C-alpha positions as CSV (number, residue, x, y, z in Angstrom):
1,M,58.6,21.0,25.8
2,K,58.4,19.5,22.4
3,N,56.6,16.4,23.7
4,M,54.1,18.7,25.5
5,R,53.5,20.6,22.3
6,N,52.9,17.4,20.3
7,A,50.6,16.1,23.0
8,I,48.5,19.4,22.9
9,M,48.4,19.2,19.1
10,L,47.3,15.6,19.2
11,G,44.6,16.4,21.7
12,L,43.3,19.3,19.6
13,L,43.3,17.1,16.5
14,L,41.4,14.4,18.3
15,C,38.8,16.9,19.6
16,S,38.4,18.3,16.1
17,T,37.9,14.8,14.7
18,I,35.3,14.0,17.4
19,L,33.5,17.3,16.7
20,L,33.5,16.8,13.0
21,K,32.1,13.3,13.3
22,A,29.4,14.5,15.7
23,Q,28.4,17.2,13.3
24,S,28.4,14.8,10.3
25,T,26.3,12.3,12.2
26,E,23.7,15.0,13.1
27,E,23.7,16.2,9.5
28,V,23.0,12.7,8.1
29,L,20.3,12.2,10.7
30,S,18.7,15.6,9.9
31,K,18.7,14.9,6.1
32,H,17.3,11.4,6.7
33,Q,14.5,12.9,8.8
34,S,13.7,15.5,6.1
35,A,13.7,12.8,3.4
36,M,11.2,10.6,5.4
37,G,8.8,13.5,6.2
38,S,8.5,16.1,8.9
39,P,8.7,15.1,12.6
40,E,5.3,16.9,13.1
41,K,3.6,14.7,10.5
42,W,5.1,11.5,12.0
43,A,4.0,12.7,15.5
44,A,0.5,13.1,14.2
45,V,0.3,9.4,13.4
46,K,-1.4,7.6,16.3
47,S,-2.3,4.3,14.6
48,L,-1.5,2.4,11.4
49,V,-2.6,-0.7,9.5
50,M,-0.2,-2.3,7.0
51,K,-0.9,-5.2,4.6
52,N,2.0,-7.1,3.1
53,K,2.5,-10.1,0.9
54,F,5.4,-12.6,0.4
55,S,6.0,-16.0,-1.0
56,V,7.2,-19.1,0.9
57,Q,7.7,-22.4,-0.9
58,G,5.6,-21.2,-3.8
59,M,2.7,-20.0,-1.7
60,D,1.7,-16.4,-1.7
61,I,1.0,-15.3,1.9
62,E,-0.6,-12.1,3.1
63,S,-0.1,-10.5,6.5
64,K,-1.9,-7.7,8.3
65,T,-0.1,-5.6,11.0
66,S,-2.0,-3.2,13.3
67,I,-0.2,-0.7,15.4
68,L,-1.3,1.7,18.2
69,I,1.8,3.9,18.5
70,G,3.6,3.3,21.7
71,Q,1.0,0.9,23.0
72,G,0.9,-2.3,21.0
73,F,1.1,-4.1,17.7
74,R,-0.4,-7.2,16.3
75,T,0.4,-9.2,13.1
76,D,-2.1,-11.7,11.6
77,V,-1.1,-14.3,9.0
78,E,-3.2,-17.2,7.6
79,V,-1.4,-20.1,6.0
80,M,-3.3,-23.2,4.7
81,G,-6.2,-22.4,6.9
82,N,-4.1,-21.9,10.0
83,K,-3.8,-18.6,11.9
84,I,-0.5,-17.2,13.1
85,I,-0.8,-14.3,15.4
86,T,2.0,-12.2,17.1
87,A,1.0,-9.5,19.5
88,I,2.7,-7.1,21.9
89,Q,0.9,-5.0,24.5
90,G,2.9,-2.9,26.8
91,E,5.8,-5.0,28.2
92,T,4.1,-8.4,27.5
93,G,3.4,-10.4,24.4
94,W,1.6,-13.5,23.2
95,M,1.4,-15.6,20.0
96,M,-0.7,-18.3,18.4
97,R,1.0,-20.9,16.2
98,P,-0.4,-24.0,14.6
99,A,1.0,-27.5,15.5
100,M,3.0,-27.6,12.2
101,M,5.0,-24.6,13.6
102,G,5.5,-26.1,17.0
103,G,2.5,-24.4,18.6
104,T,-0.7,-25.5,20.1
105,G,-3.2,-23.6,18.1
106,Q,-4.1,-21.7,21.3
107,P,-2.8,-18.3,22.6
108,E,0.5,-18.7,24.5
109,E,2.9,-16.4,26.3
110,M,5.7,-15.0,24.2
111,P,9.3,-15.6,25.6
112,T,10.7,-12.5,27.2
113,D,13.6,-12.2,24.8
114,Q,11.2,-12.2,21.9
115,V,9.1,-9.5,23.5
116,K,12.2,-7.3,24.0
117,M,13.3,-8.0,20.4
118,A,9.9,-7.0,19.0
119,A,9.2,-4.0,21.3
120,S,10.3,-1.4,18.8
121,Q,7.4,-2.5,16.5
122,K,5.1,-0.5,18.7
123,N,6.6,2.6,17.1
124,I,6.7,3.6,13.4
125,G,9.2,5.3,11.2
126,S,12.7,4.2,10.1
127,T,15.2,2.3,12.1
128,L,17.1,5.6,12.8
129,I,14.0,7.6,13.7
130,I,12.9,4.9,16.2
131,A,16.4,4.6,17.6
132,Q,16.5,8.4,18.2
133,K,13.2,8.2,20.0
134,E,14.5,5.4,22.2
135,G,17.7,7.2,23.1
136,A,20.0,4.9,21.3
137,Q,23.6,5.9,20.5
138,I,24.1,6.7,16.8
139,E,27.5,7.2,15.3
140,L,28.6,7.9,11.7
141,V,31.3,5.3,10.8
142,S,32.2,6.0,7.2
143,K,31.1,6.9,3.7
144,E,31.5,3.9,1.4
145,K,30.1,2.1,-1.6
146,L,27.1,-0.4,-1.5
147,D,26.2,-2.0,-4.8
148,G,28.1,0.7,-6.6
149,A,26.3,3.6,-4.9
150,D,27.5,6.0,-2.2
151,V,26.1,5.3,1.3
152,Y,26.7,6.5,4.8
153,L,27.3,3.7,7.3
154,L,25.9,4.4,10.8
155,K,26.3,2.3,13.9
156,V,23.3,2.1,16.3
157,T,23.8,0.9,19.8
158,K,20.7,0.4,22.0
159,A,20.6,0.8,25.7
160,N,20.7,-3.0,26.1
161,G,23.9,-3.2,24.1
162,D,22.4,-4.5,20.9
163,E,24.2,-3.1,17.8
164,S,23.1,-2.7,14.2
165,Q,24.6,-1.2,11.1
166,V,22.4,1.2,9.0
167,Y,23.3,2.1,5.4
168,V,21.8,5.4,4.3
169,S,21.8,6.5,0.6
170,A,24.0,9.5,0.0
171,A,21.7,10.5,-2.9
172,T,18.2,10.1,-1.3
173,Y,19.0,9.8,2.4
174,F,16.6,6.8,2.6
175,I,17.8,3.7,4.5
176,V,18.8,1.0,2.0
177,K,20.1,-1.7,4.3
178,V,20.2,-2.7,8.0
179,T,22.3,-5.5,9.4
180,G,22.8,-6.7,13.0
181,K,22.5,-9.5,15.5
182,L,19.5,-10.6,17.5
183,K,19.2,-12.9,20.5
184,A,16.4,-15.4,20.4
185,N,15.9,-18.6,22.3
186,G,19.4,-18.2,23.7
187,Q,21.0,-18.0,20.2
188,E,22.5,-15.0,18.4
189,I,21.1,-14.6,14.9
190,D,22.6,-12.5,12.0
191,T,20.0,-10.3,10.4
192,E,19.9,-8.4,7.2
193,V,17.1,-6.3,5.7
194,N,17.2,-4.4,2.4
195,Y,14.8,-1.6,1.7
196,S,13.7,-0.1,-1.6
197,N,10.7,1.2,-3.6
198,Y,10.0,4.2,-1.2
199,K,6.6,5.8,-1.7
200,A,4.9,8.9,-0.2
201,L,1.7,8.6,1.8
202,D,0.3,11.8,3.3
203,G,3.8,13.4,3.1
204,L,5.5,10.4,4.9
205,Y,7.7,8.0,3.1
206,F,7.6,4.2,3.5
207,P,9.7,1.5,1.9
208,Y,7.2,-0.7,-0.1
209,T,9.7,-3.5,-0.8
210,M,11.9,-5.3,1.8
211,E,14.2,-8.2,1.3
212,T,15.3,-10.4,4.3
213,A,16.7,-13.8,4.9
214,S,14.1,-16.6,4.4
215,P,13.9,-19.4,7.0
216,M,13.9,-21.7,3.9
217,G,17.2,-20.3,2.7
218,G,18.0,-17.5,0.4
219,M,16.3,-14.1,0.4
220,M,12.6,-13.4,0.8
221,T,10.9,-10.4,-0.7
222,V,8.1,-8.7,1.2
223,D,5.9,-6.3,-0.7
224,T,3.6,-3.8,0.9
225,I,0.0,-3.9,-0.5
226,S,-1.5,-1.0,1.4
227,I,-0.9,1.3,4.4
228,E,-3.7,3.1,6.3
229,I,-2.8,6.0,8.6
230,N,-4.8,6.7,11.7
231,P,-7.5,4.1,11.4
232,S,-9.7,3.4,14.3
233,L,-8.2,0.6,16.4
234,E,-9.3,-0.9,19.8
235,A,-6.6,-1.6,22.3
236,S,-8.4,-4.9,23.1
237,I,-7.1,-6.5,19.9
238,F,-3.6,-6.6,21.4
239,A,-4.6,-8.4,24.6
240,K,-4.2,-12.1,25.0
241,P,-7.5,-13.9,24.7
242,T,-8.8,-15.9,27.6
243,K,-9.5,-19.5,27.0
């Protein structure tokens, strides 16, 4: 009888813990959504053009990303007179790389794993907002310190099994850091992106500064120059050009 009573108490305790964690997860997600802007305003965004700048080996480089929500995205970069293009349309993608980056200078098919990895870029919003739209599993893991500040650590698991760790500021409820692993060219790559300098645009908040690992080593800072909401975009810009 005593063992049965202990088992029942343990079961009730576990159920309470699960319920508490679920409630806490929903609370953090709700406050994060409120901090980023109302769902109605995000839903009203049908297209977006963002211009960024970053430095590589002492060169200042600018990029332009065009997005038709849920349909496609395209990023254009020009380096030393060479064009680098990455584009996704629906379930397919293509890219154009100069010879110095292992390309041909002509449009070429994007490998399937890279298309899957980049598919989320057809949507906008934070990592958590996009994960919720895509039906990913989100779980509050803990509340801890990051660079001396309180943050919530959430674990995001996508339908394909990919996992990432998302750190949300306990003060602002903005995302300050995302880490995870990506599979590309048959290899697993550790990723880390730090977000800061959030600014409001038409009632929606965007991080205007991002830091990520540079292919040259160390961290690379990407600053947003401008964001245009609901510009006129033609779907044809995402299609692979014919030779």
